N, C-alpha and C positions, 0 to 999 in steps of 0.2 A: 579590510573586509568587514562589513556590519556583523554585529554580535549574532544575529539569527543565522547568517550564513555560516559562521563559525560552528554553530550548535548543529545544524542540519547536515553540513558536508560529511563528517565521519559516519553519520547514520546512512546517508545516501550511498556512501562507498561500500557499505556492508549488504546492501540490498542486492541479491544475485542478479536481478534485472538490470542494475545499473553499475555493477562492480567493474566491468571491463571499459567503462567510458573514461575518457581523459579529463583533466581539470577543467578544460574549456567547455566540454559537453556537461559536466556537473554544474558549472556555473550558470549555463543556459537553463538547465532544468530548475535550479534554485530560484531563478527569476519568476518562475511560474507556481512556486509553492507558497501557500498562505498559511499563516499560523492562526488557529481558531481556538476558543475556549469553549468547553462543554462541561456543565455541572454533573454532579454524581447522579447515577441512575438515568442518564440520558441515553436514548436508543439511537445510535448512529445510523444503523440500518437494520431492517428485518429480513428474515428469511423470505425469499420470493421478490424482494426489491431488485431492480435492475442495478448492477454494479456500475458506478460512474466516478469512482474516486479511489486513490491510493492513500492510506492513512499512515502516518509515522508519529508515533507518540513521543512527545518532548517530556512530558510529566503526567503522572497519574497512571491509572490502570484501567483496562478494558477486558470484559469477558466475552468470549465468543461462545454462544449457546446454540443448540440445535433443539427444536421442539421435542424430539424424541427423548432427549437427555433430561426432561423435566426440570429445566433451568440449571442443571449441574453444568458448569462450564466445560466445554470441550478444551478450551485453552484460556489462560489468563496472561495477558500481555502488559508489559510495563514500559518505562522509559527506554528509548532507543530501539523499540521493536516496531514492526510495521506489519500491515495486513491490507488485503484488497488489491495487491498489485496485478492479479490476473484479470481483474475487471477492466484494466486499461486496454486489454486486447480482446476479451471475450464479450459477446453479447448474450450473457446468460444471467439468470436471476441469482441472487446471493443464495447460498446453501445453508447459511446459518444467520444468526442475529448478533449484533455487536452492541454491547451496553457498557457504559462507563460505571466503574465501581468506586471512583473517586473523582474529584474535580480534575479535569485533564486540559492540557494544552496539546494540541494535535496539529501537526503539519499536514495539509491536504494538497494533493495534486489532482486536479479535475481532469477527466478523461478528455474533454474538449481541448484543454490547454496542452495536454500531452500529445494529442493528435496533431495539433497546429505546430508544435515543436518538432515532431517527427517529420512532418511534411517540409518544413523549412531546412532541416538539418539531416542530410543523407547519411553522414558518418554514424549519428545516433540511430537512425532507421536500421542501418545494416547490423550494427552491434545488438540492438534490442531484438530484432527478429531472430537472430541466431540464438540468443539467450531464451527468447520465448519458446522456440521449437524444442530447446533442451528441457525447459520446465514442463512442456506438455508431455514429452516423451517420458519423463521421470514420474509424472502424475499418473500416466496410463500404466506404467509398470508397477506402481505402488497399488493402484486399484486391482490389477490383475493378481496380485498377491493375496488380496482380502478374500 
């Protein structure tokens, strides 16, 4: 197994969206993930941008900010953490911005690659659609509590 695959696999298995997939499905997803370098203070996306990627941090840190928070981070994410997974399913603009706070190596899964993968592999499609529906339901329940 190439070194990058060994690095990404344990992270992929922790992402709720992908946790129920088998090793063959994970290997298929990994083929479509690219590792990219981003310098400190790089804006990965801004609030209002259309979501088109899942981000998985290999090294470095990313802050998630909302304009109303006056650049105080909503969250700070580091190695082995991920964000943007709902963009793989939804056609909605980003609700916050993501900015690197250190030099970062980030694995990216493009929405178009993800769609092609799901179209070719029905076992992945079935498992992911069930997990997605659970995530949407959980998100709606959380927003109803606010």
